[in-house]
N, C-alpha and C positions, 0 to 999 in steps of 0.2 A: 587454567585449562591449556593443555598442550596444543600448539598450533598445528593444523593438518598440513602435511607437505603437499606441494603442487602435484606431485606424482599421483597421490591418492585422489586428487580432485578430478584429473582428466584422463589419466592413463587407462583405467578400466573402461571408461566411456569410449576411448579411442579403440581399444581392443574389441569392444562390443560392436562398434560401427563397422570396423573392418570385417569382423565375422559376419555381420548382417549383409555386407556387400558380397562376401563369399557365398552366403546362403541364397541370396537372390540369383546370382549367376548360376548356381548349381541346381536350383529348384525351378527356375522360370521355364515354363513350357516343357517340363520333364516328361509329361504324359505324351508328348508328340515329337520331341527332338531329343535323341535320334528317333527316326520312325522305325516301325517294324520291331523285330526281336531276333537278334543274331543267335546262331546255333549255340555258341558258348554261353550266352546269357540264358537261353532256354535250358541248357544243361543244369544250371544252378536251380532254375525253377522246378524242373522235373524232379531232381534229387531232393530239393527242399520239400516239395509236395509229398514225396514218398516218405520222408522222415515224419511229416505230420500225420501220414496215414498209418504209421506204426512200423516203418522199416527200422531195422536195428541201427543204432548210432555207429559212425565210422570215424576212425582217425585219418583215413585217406580214402578218396574215391577213385577207384582204379579205372573207371571208364573215361572216355575222352582223353586218352593218353595220360591220365592220372592228374588229380588236383588235390591240393591241400584243402582242409575242411572249413576254415573260418568263414569264407564268403558264403558258403552254402548254408551254414547254421544261421548266419545273420539274415539271409534271405528267408529261411524258414520262419524266423521270428517275425519278420515283417509280414509275410503272407498269413501267418496265424493271427496277427493283430488287425490287418487291414484288408484282407481278401486276396484274390489271386489274379488281379488285373496284371497284364504283362509289364506295365511301366513300374510296378512295385518291385520288380526284380532289380531295378536300377536305384531304388531309394536307399538301400544300405551304402552303396558307393557314394551317393550324394552326401549322406550324413557323415560318412567317414572323411570325405573330402573337406567338408565344412569344419569338422572338429580338428583337422590337421592344421588349420590356419591359426587358431589361438595357441595350439601347441608350438607352432613355429615362433610365435611371439615369445613364449616362455623359453624356448631354446635360445633365441637370440639374447634375451634378457640375462640368462644364466651364463652364456658364453662370453659376453662382455659385461659382466656384473660390475656395478659401480665400485664395490670395495676391491675389485681386481682391476681397476682402470689402469693403474700403473703397469701391472703385468701384461694387460692386453695391448697397451701401446696405442690406444686410439682416443684417449681423453675421457674426462668426466662426462657422465650422462650417455655414453655410447650404448650401453646395454638397453636402455629405454628406447632410444630412437632406432637402433639397428633391429631390435626385436619387433617393433611396430612396423618398420619398413619391410622387413622380411615377410611378415604376415601379409602385408598389403601386396607385395610382389607375388606371393604364392596364390593369393585370392584371385588375382587377375591373370595369372600365367596360363596361357592357352593350353599348354601341355597338361598341367594338373587339372584344369577345368574339364578338358575333354574326357579324361579317364574317371573323373568324378561323376560323370553322367552316363557311364557304361556299366552294365551289370556284370562286371568282371573283377577278378581278384587283384590285379596289380596295384590298385589304389591303396590297398591295405599296407603295402610295404612302406611308403613314406610316413604313414600314420604311426605304425609300430616303431619305426626307426627314430622318428622325431621324439616320441614318448620315451624311448630308451635313452637318448642322449640328453634330453631336457632333464629327466630324472637323475641321470648320472651326474650331470654338471651341478644340479641342485645339491646332491649329496656331497660332491667334492667341495662346493662352496660353503656349505653349512655344517657338514658332518652328520646330517640327519640320517639315521639308519633306514627309516621308512623309504627315503628316496633311493637308496641303493637296492632295497628289496623290490621297489617298483620298477627300477631300471632293469633288474635281472628278470623279472616276470615279463616285461615287454620284450626283452631280448629273446627269451625263450619263445615268446609268442610269435616272433618273426618267422619261425620255422613252420608255422601253421598257415602261412599266408599265400606264398607264391615262391617259385624257385629263386627269384632274385632276392628274396628275403634271407637266403642262405649265405649271402655275401655280407650281411650286416655284422655278424661276429668278427669278420675280418677287419672291418672299420674300427670296431671296439678294441680289438687287439692292437692294431697299429697305433691308435690314439693313446692307449695305455703305455705302449713301448716308447712312444715319443715323449710323453710326460715323464716317464721314468728316466729317460736320457737327459732331458733338458732341465729337470727340477731335482735338486738334491733332496734326498730323503723322502721322495714322493712315495715309494713303496712302503717305507717304514711308517709314514704317517697314515697312509690310506690302505695299506695292504689288507688289514682285517676286514675293512668295509668292502673292498673290492672282492675279497673272497666270499663275503656274504652275497654280493651281487651274483657272482659266478654260481654259487650253490642254488640261488633262487632260479637262475636261468636253467640250470641243469634239471632242477626239480620240475619246472614247467615243461621243458623240452623232452624229458625222459620218455613219455609215452610214444611220441612220434619217432624219436631216435630208436627206441626198441622196435618199432614197426619197420623202420628202414633196415635194421639188422636182420630181421626175419624175412623181409621182402625187398631185397636190393634191386630186383628187376623192375619193380614198380617205381622205385626212386629214380632210376636211370632212364626209364622209357622216354620221357619227354626231353630231358637234356641231350641224350645221345641222338635224338631224331633231328635236332637243329644245330648241334655243335659242329664246329669246323674240324674237330678231331674226335678221338675216342670212339670211333666207329659210327659217327654221325654223318654229316655232309662231307663229301669228298670234294674239296675245292679244286677247280680247274687251275692249273698252273702251280699248284703246291700250297702247303699250309702257310709258309712265311709270307709270300705275296698277298694271300687272301687276308691274313691278319693285318698286314700293313695297309691294305686297301680299306678294310673295315675301320682301322684306327683313323685314317684320313676322313672317311665319311662320317664317323662319329664326331670328330672335332668340327667338321663342317656343319653338322646338324644344328649347332647353336647359332650360326650366322648366315649360312648359305642355303642349304637344302635339308629339310627334315624328312621325317617318315613319309614314304610315298603311299602307304596304305590308307585308303579313304575311311576305313573304320576307326583309325587312330588319330588322324590328322587331316587338316586341309592339305591335300597331297603336295609335298614339297615345302610347305611353310616352315621356316626355321623356328627353333625354340624361342628365340629372342627377337623382338622388334628392335629397330635402331636405338631407341632410348634405353631399353633394358640391356641391349648389347653393350652400350657405352658404360653403364653402371657395372655390368658384369666384368668387363675388361679392366676397369679401374680397380674394382674389388679384388679380382684375381691377381692383378699385378701387386697390389698392396700386400695380399696374403703371401704371395711367393717371396717377396722381399723380406717379410717378417716371419718366415716359416718356422723359426725357432720358438716362437710364442705359440702355446697350445691353442689359443683362440683363433690364430690365423691358420694353423696347421689342420685343424679339424675339418673345415669346409673343403679344403683342397684334397685331403685324403678321402673324404666322403665322396666327393665328385669323381675322383679317379677310380675308386673301387666300384662304385655303383654304375658306372658306364661299361664296366667289363662284360656284363652279360650280353650286351649287344655287340661288343667288339669280337667276342669269341664264337658268335653264332651267325647264322645266315640272315639275310635281309637287313643288314645294317644300313642306316640307323633304325633300330626298332624301339619306338617310344615306350612300349609296354614293358620290355625287359629292362630298360634303363630308368624307369620312372622313380626308382628310389633316390635318384640324384636331384629331384626337384627341390627338396628343402635346402640342399647345398647351393643350388643355383640361386634360390631366394636369398640366402645369407650373403652370398658374394655380391649380388646386386645391391643389397642393403648396405653392405660395407662400402661399396663403391660410392653410393649416394652420400654416406657419412663422410668419406674422405674428401669428396668435392665440397661439401658444406664446411668442413673444418678448414680446408684450404682457403675458402673465401673468407671465413672468419679471421683467419690468421693474418690477413693483409691489413685489417683494421679499416677497410674502406666500406662504408655503409652501402654505397650503391652496388658494390660487387656482391655483398651478402644478399641484398634484395634481388639482384639479377639471378643469383644462383638459386635462391628460394623460388623465384618465379619459374626458372627453368625446370626445377625438380617438380613443381606443382603441375605445370603445363605438361611435362613429360609423362607423369603418372596418369593424368586425365587422358592424354592422347593414347597411351598404352592400353588403358582400360577400354577406350572406344575402339581401338584396333582389334582387341580380343573379341569384344562383343560383335563387331561387324564381321570378323573372320569366322567366328563360330556360328552365330545365329543366322547371319544373312548368307554369306558365301557358302560355308560348309552345310548349314542346316537346310539350305534349299538345293543342294547339289543333287543332280540325278544319279550320281554314283552311289548314293545311300540306298537306293532301291535294292541293289544287289549286295552292298556291304552289310546291310542289316536285314536281309531276307524278307523284305517287304512283300515280295510276291507270295512267299509261303504263308505269311500272315493273312493276306487277302484270300488265298486258297483255303486256309483253315476257316475263315469266316464264311466262305461260300459253302464249304462242306457241312458246316453246322446248320445250314438252312435246308439241307436235303432231307427227304422223308426217311424215317428210320427203317422202313421196309425195303430200301433200295441199297444195292451193293455200290460201294465207291472204291475206285481204283485210281492210283496215281502212277505216272511214268515220266521220267526215269528216276526221280528222287525217291529215296526210301521213306516209307511211312515211319521208320524209326528215327528220322531226323528230329532232333530235340525241339525245334520250333513247332513242328506238327504235333509231337507228343504233348507239348504243354497246352497248345491252343485248340486242337481238334477235340470235340466233345463226343464223337461217335467213332465206331470202328472204321479203320481206313486201311486198305491193302495196297501194296505197291509191287510193281514189276518194272522191268526195263524193256520198253518196247523195241529197242534196237536189237534185242536178242530173242524176241518172241512176244506173244500177247496172251492175255487172260480174259476169258469171257464168263459171264455169270451163269449160274445153274439154270436149267430150263424152268420157266415160270417166274424168274426173278428179273426185274429191271435193274439197270446199272448205269452209273455215270463214270466215264473214264476221263480223268483230267490229265492233259498232256502238257508238259513244259516244252514249249515249241522250240526254244533256242537250243535245247540239248537233244531233243528227240524229234527229228523231222520225219520219221517213218510212220509213227503210229496213227496219227490222225488220217492221212490219206489211206492207209491200210484199213482202218475201221470203216471209212466211207465206202471202200470197195467191197469189203466182206459183209458189212451190215448196212446196206443202203436204206434200211428202214429206220436207222437212227438219225440224229440231228445234233448240230452244234447248239448247245443250250446256254453257254456262257463263255465270254472271252475276257482276257485281261491283257492290258498293255503296260509296259514299263513307263518310267517317267519321261522318256524321250519319245513315247508313242509307238514303240516297236512291239510287235506281238510277243507276249510272254507265255500265256497259257490259254488253253481252250478246253472246255468240257464237252464231251460227246455223249449224248444220252442214248442208251440202248433200251428200247422197250422190251418187255418180257417176251420170250420166245418159247414155243411149246416144245421144241426139240433142241438138242445141242447145236450151237451155231458158232462159227461157220462150219461147213462140211469139208472134209479133206478131198483132194482130187483123187487119191488112191485109198479107198476104204480098206480097213483091216479091223478085225474084231478079235481081240485077245485080252485076257485079264492077267494082271500081275498082283501078287499078294505076299505079305509077310506074316499072314495069319490073322492080323488085326486090321491093318490098313490095306486098302485095295484100290487099284486104278485100272482103267481100260485104255488100251491103245486103239483109238478109233481109226487111225489111218495116217497118211503122210502126203506131203508134196515134195517133188523133186525138181529142182531148177539148176541147170537145164536138164531135160530128160535124156539127152545124149551129150557126151563129152569127149574131149580128146585128151591124150596123155598130158599131164602137167596142169590140167584145168582145175578150177575150184568149183565144186558142186555144193549146193545148199540143200540139206535134207531137213524138212520141217515136220516134226512129229506132232500128232494131235492126241493129247492125253485127256482123259476125263477122270476126275477123282470120284471114287465111290464110297470110300470110308477113310477117315483120317489116318495118316501115318504118324508114328512117333519117332521117326528117325529120318535124317536127310540122306536120301539115296542118290546115287550117281547114275546117269544115263550112259549106256554104251551104244555106239552105232558102228557097224562093221561093214566094209566092202570086201566080199570074199570071192575066191576064184581058185584056179589051179595054183599049186604051190608057188609062192614067190621065190625065185632063185636066191634073192638076198637073204631071206629069213628061213626058207625051207618050209614055211607054213602057208595056210590058205588066206591069211589076212593081208590085203594089199594096202588098205588105208582105213582109218576110222577116226572117231572123235568121242572122247569121254568128257563128261562134265555134268554138274548139277543143272537142273532145268533152268531155262532162262538165263544162262550164263551165271548161275548161282544167285540170281536176284529173286527167284520165286521157288525156293526149295520145297521138297515134298512135304515137309512139316507145315508149310503155309497153305497147302492145298485144302480147299473146303469142298465138301461133297457136292457133286453136280457141276463144278466148274470145269471148263474146257481150257486147257493150257496148250498154246502153240509154242513149241520148243525147237529152236533153230540150232542145227549142228552143221558146221562147214566140213566138207571132205575134200582134201587136196590130193589129187591123183598123182602117183609117181610118174616121172617122165618116161620110165621104161615099161609101163604097163602095156601089155599087148592088147590089140583089139578083141572085142568080144562082149558077151553079156555077163555081168557080174552081179550075183545075188547080194541083197542088203538084209541086215538083221539088226534088231535093237532089243534093249531090255534094261533092267535096273539091277544095281548091286550096292552093297554096303561097302564103302571104301576101306573101312578099318579092318574088315575080315575078308574082303573080296568075295563075299557070298552073294550069289544072285538070288533075286526074288523068284519064287516059283511062277512060271508062266504057263497058261492054258489057252487053248483055242476056244472058239465060240461054243463048241459042244462040251467044253470042260475037260478035254483031253490034254494031258501034259505035253508041253513042247520040248523037243530035244535041247539039252543044254540050257533050258530056261531062256532061250532066245526066241524072239518073235520074228518069223520070216516076213520080210517085206517083198517088194517086187525086185526087178533087176535094173541095173544101169547099163545102157549101151555105151561102150567105149569104142571110138573109131567107127569104121564102116560096119 
C-alpha cells in the first residue's frame, strides 16, 4: 500500500482551520456590526427585492451612478432563501470574503508549486507554506475583513481575481484545459463586479508578457491554451461589453465623477501634483495612515500592523530582487496595478477602490515570512530556528488580536458609525412602521427615496425639505412630521408656531447624545392649516390635475432697493397632477429701463425647491412654497404688484388660472398684493 504523504495528512486540515478562522471573523455579530444599513447597501437590497418581485433582469443597474450586477444578484439569492432582514444584505460579502481565503491558499500553492521550486527560487516546500500563510494573512487582514462585512460590491474583485490567477497558474503548471477555461470565465466575470475589476485584465496581460519575455518558448508551449482562456473570457464578458458599447455614458458616469482627469474632479494645483500626492498617500496607507472614511476603516489605521509590515517589506524586497522570476513578478505587478484606482481618483487612499490588491499583499507577507524562516534554517542553528518560529507564531497571534480589537472593539463601538451606516434612518424606519396606517407621515429634509428608507419602511412615506417650505396633511387627516434636526433647524419651531395644537411625540439622539430627529404629531384639522397672512382664492388646472392658491406671506412687507424678500405661497392640491410644473413669481411695475419690460425681479422653480414637485402632491394637502425675490439696487420707490402661477418648463405653457368665481385670469397669472419699496 502506497504511503500517504505528510501533505495529505495535515495540509487540508490546515486550510480548513484557516478558513474557519476567516468565517468566524466574518460572521461573528454580523447582525449588529456594522450597525444600521448604509445607502449603498440598501441599494442592493431594494434592487434585489425588485428582481424577486418580477422586475426584468439587468446587465447593469443605472441608478446610484451605475453598478455592475453580481452583488445585486447574489443579494437577491440570499433574500429569496433567508428572508429580507437588513443584515442579510451583508451575507453575500461575508461568504465571498470567506471563500477568497482558501482560493488564496490555492493561488500561493500554484505560484510556488513544488515542481517549480527551482524556477521559483524559494526552495522546496515553498508553495505549501506560502499558500497557507497567505491564506492566514488574508483571513486576519483588517482591510479584507472590513469589506467582507459590508453589503457592497468591492469584495468581489479579490475573489474573482484570485480565482482567475489560481486557475491560470494551475493550467500553466499542469496543462489542464479546464483550468484555462475556468481562468477565462473568472477573468470575464471580473467585469461584472466593480469598476476596479476592469484593471484585472491589465494584470493578466502584464503577467503574460513578463513570462513570454523571461521564458523561452512560453507562447509556443502555452499559446493555444492561453487563447482558449482568452476566448472563454470574451464569451463571458461579451454581454456586458456589448452593453458598454451601446451605453457608454452609463459606463463612464461613476469613473468620471471621481477621476482626477477625463472630466471628473479638477485637482487644485494641477493634475501632476495631485497624482504625485495620491501616490505618496497610497504608499503611506500600508504603514502610516490608511483610509479616513469610517465606513471603510478605523479612520487612519494603516493596512498593516507592525508585524505584517515587517513581513510585507521583506517579501516585497525579495520579490523585487528576483523580479525576473514569474512567481516574484506576479504579486508585485498585481499590487502596482490594483492600487491604481485609488491613485487616479479623489480621496486617496480609498480602500474600496484598491481592495483588489489584498491578495497580493497577503502573498508578499507570506513570502516575507518564508524568507525569514529559510534564512534562520540556513544558519544551521537550532536556537535561531526556534526563535524565528516563535517570533512568527507570536506575531500572527498578535496580528490577529490587533485586528479583532481594532475592528470589533474600537471601530465596532465608534460613534462615527451612527452616521456612516445611516443608523438614524434605520431607527426612523422602525418608528415609522409603528405609526397608524390612517396617519400621513412626512420626513424632512432627507428624501423618502433614500434607499435605506425604501428598503426598511413598510408604509407610505412622503418627504419635503423644510428649509424651502412645508407640507401639511389634508383636512381631517392626522400626520406625523419627522425632522432631522441637524440638517433642518427651521421646520420644528415653524410647526410649533403654525400648529400649536401639535406635539413632539418622539425624539432620537445620536451615539454621542446629540439631538438627531424629532417627530411632531399634527392632529386632524377640519380646515386647511395653517392659514396665509394674505388670502387669495384662485384655481390652476391642466385639465386633469388641479390646485388652489390659498394665499401668501410676504416678509418683510416693505423693502428697500437691493433687499431680499421672501414670498411664501400657500397651495392646496385638489386633484393629482401627472407632470412636474414650475412655479413663477413676478414683481411687476413700470417698465424697467434695463429690460424695457414690466418685470423687475422674480423667481422660478419647482415647489419646495424641487423637493416636493407637483406630481407628489396628494389631494387636500397644503404646500407652503418659499420663493426669494432679490430687488435690484436701482428699483425706484413705490408699490409693485406681485403675481404667481404654474407652467410646464418643457413647453413654457402656463396652466389655466381662474379666480374664485371661475373667471379666467389674464395671462393665466394669479394677482397677489403689492410690495412697498422705499417710502
